[in-house]
N, C-alpha and C positions, 0 to 999 in steps of 0.2 A: 711171565711164568705161569704155568697152569696151577690150579689149586692143588696143593699137596694133600697127602693122605689125611693129615690132621686138620686140614681146613674143610673137609667134607663132613657135615654134621653126622651123617650116618656111620662114620668111622671114628669119631672122636671117642677117646676112652671115657670121658665124663658123660653121665646120663644127660639126655636131651630134655629140655622143658616140654611139658605135655603139649602145649600149643604148637611149638615148633615141630614136634614129632608128628602131630596130625597133619600139619600143613605140608610137610616134605615127603611123607611116604604113607601108604595105606597101612592100616593096622594088621592086615593079613601078611605082611612081609616077614621075612626071617629076622630074628634078633640081630642087632648090630654086631658085626664081627670086630674083634679088637685089633687095633694097630699096636704092634710091639715096638717100643722105642728103646734104642741102644745108645748109651753114652760111651764112646770109645776114647781111650787115651792114645796118643801117638804111638805107632808100631803095634797096636792091639788088633788082632785079627777078628773079622766078623764071620768069615767062613773060609775054609781051605779047600783046595782041589780034592774032589771025591766026596765032599759033603752033599747031602740031598739038596736038590734045587727046587724046593717046594714053595718058595716065597719070592715076592718082588720087593726090591729095596729102593729106597729114596733117600738121598742125602738132604737132611734139613739144615745142617750147618757143618762147616769144616770141609775136609777133603778126604777122599778114599782112593787108594790105588788098587787097580785091578791087575793082577800079576800072574804070569805063567813062569814056572820054574822047571829047568831041566834037572835030570838026576845028579849031575855033577855040581849043582848049585848055581849055574848061570841062570839069570832071570831076564825076562822082558816085561817091563811095565807097559801093558797094552792100553791103559787108559788112566787118566787122572780125573776123577769124578767130583764135581763141585755141587753146591747147593741147588736144589730144584731138579736134579737129574735122576732118572731111574737107571738102575744097573743090575747086574746079575742075571740078565736075560740069556737063556740058553734053550736049545731044543732038546737037550739031554735031561735025564732025571737026576744027574749028578753034575756038580759044578766042575768045569774044566779049568777054572782059574781060582785064585785066592783073592780075597778082598781084605786089605789092611789099611787102617787109618794112617794118614800122613801127618795129620794135625789132630787136636782135640776135635771130635766129630760127633754129631748126633745123626743117627740113621733110623729111619722108620721102616718097619717090615710088615708086609701084608701077604696073606695067603694068596698064591698065584691063581688058584681057581676062583676065589672070591673076587680078585682084581679083574679077571677076565670077564666076569659076569656084570661088572659095574660099567655102565655106558661111558662115563667120563674117563675112568681109569683104563678101560679097554682101548679107547681111542688113543690115550697117551702111550700105552704099551706099543701099539702099532707104529706110531710116529717115532717113539724112542728106538725101536728096532731099526727103522730106516735111517735115522740119524746116526746110529752106531755103525751101520754099514758104510755110510759116507765117511765117518770119522776114521774107520779102519782102512779105507781106501787111501785117505790122505796120509795116514801113517805109513802105509806100504810104499807110497810114492816118496815120502820123505826119507825112509830108511834105504830105499833102493836107488834113488837118483839125486837127492838134494845134498848140498854141502852142509858142513857143520854150521856155518853162519846162517844159512837158510832155515835149517831145522830149529836152531835156538830162536831166531827171529819169529818163526811161525808159532812156537810154543808161547813166547811172551805175548804175541799178538792175540792168541786164543784167550788169554786172561783179560784182555781189554774188551772184547766183543766186536762191535762194528768199528772198523778203523776210521779215524778222521784225521784231519791235518793238525789237530791240536795235540797237546801233551796229555799224558794220563799217568796216574800212579797206580801200581798194581802190587798185590801181595803174592809172593811166590809160595805155593802150598807144598812144595817138595824141597828136599835137600839137593845140593849139587850132584851128589851121587845118584839120587833117584832120577833127577833130570837126565843124567847120562844114561841110565838104564832104560829110560823111556825113549830117548832119541837115538839109541844105538851108538853112543859115543863113549870115550873115556872121560874120566873126571878131569884130567888135565886139559882135554880139548874143550870141555864146557867152560872151564875157567879162562882159558885163552880166548875163547870166542866172546864171552861176556866182557872181558877186558877190551877186546877190539871194538865192541859196540859202544863202550864208554869212551874209548879213545877217539872214535869217530864222531862223538857228540850225539849219538842216537839215544843212548840210555845213560841215565845218571843213577848210580846205585846209592840208595839212601842208607839202608842197612842190609844185612845179609839176606833177608827175606823180602825186601821191598825195593822196587825199581820205580824210577820216574822216567817215562818214555818221552823224549823231547819231540819226536816227530813220528806219529803213528802211521801216517801215510807213507813215509819213506820206509819204515819198518815193514809195512805191508808189501811194498814193491820188492824188497829183498826176500821176504818169505815166499812170494809168488814166483821167484826166479827171474825177476826183471832187474835186479840190482847186482851188486858184486857177489860172485858165487865162490870166491876162494874160501878154503877151509880155515 
């Protein structure tokens, strides 16, 4: 993971020691910009559609949902953002999505113009934008062509990281209803699909928000469309 906002000395809220300040930056530079830290409770909004998009956001802990909502209340969760990821990137001066915590979350916020001038963060912004493009392409493929089983398998696998042949324990950062809204499924279909994964021995559910995956490699095959594709 790249150094987060609060790990860069020139952005930490606490004053730097004099010797560190001299070593890391010339005295002629601008004063340190502050990083705003938000502690969010589950279902608490960080910003909503139409708010000014003047800042770059980074999840320090917990998870945040990025959501688009239609006038009649239907919504699409376009992203589930975990620790270490930047989000809220947009070419517009207003947010076209809302951001709401799905768990207790800590989010850091930094002025977008300041972030763009910082060499390390500017590089992260560029890479984060490219990663988001790939992520949205994968979501478009899942919503347009993949079965319910493939969609759920892919989401669970995304919480593991690099798939291996070994088992893995993961924490589900969303409710079943939120998972359904993210994957374009009904709540009943999500429940039926997770039950099938358990019945087939691929997943063992420990508690409602925790899963033990018995075979990550097999789950990856299903997510990629190389396994059973029935809904």
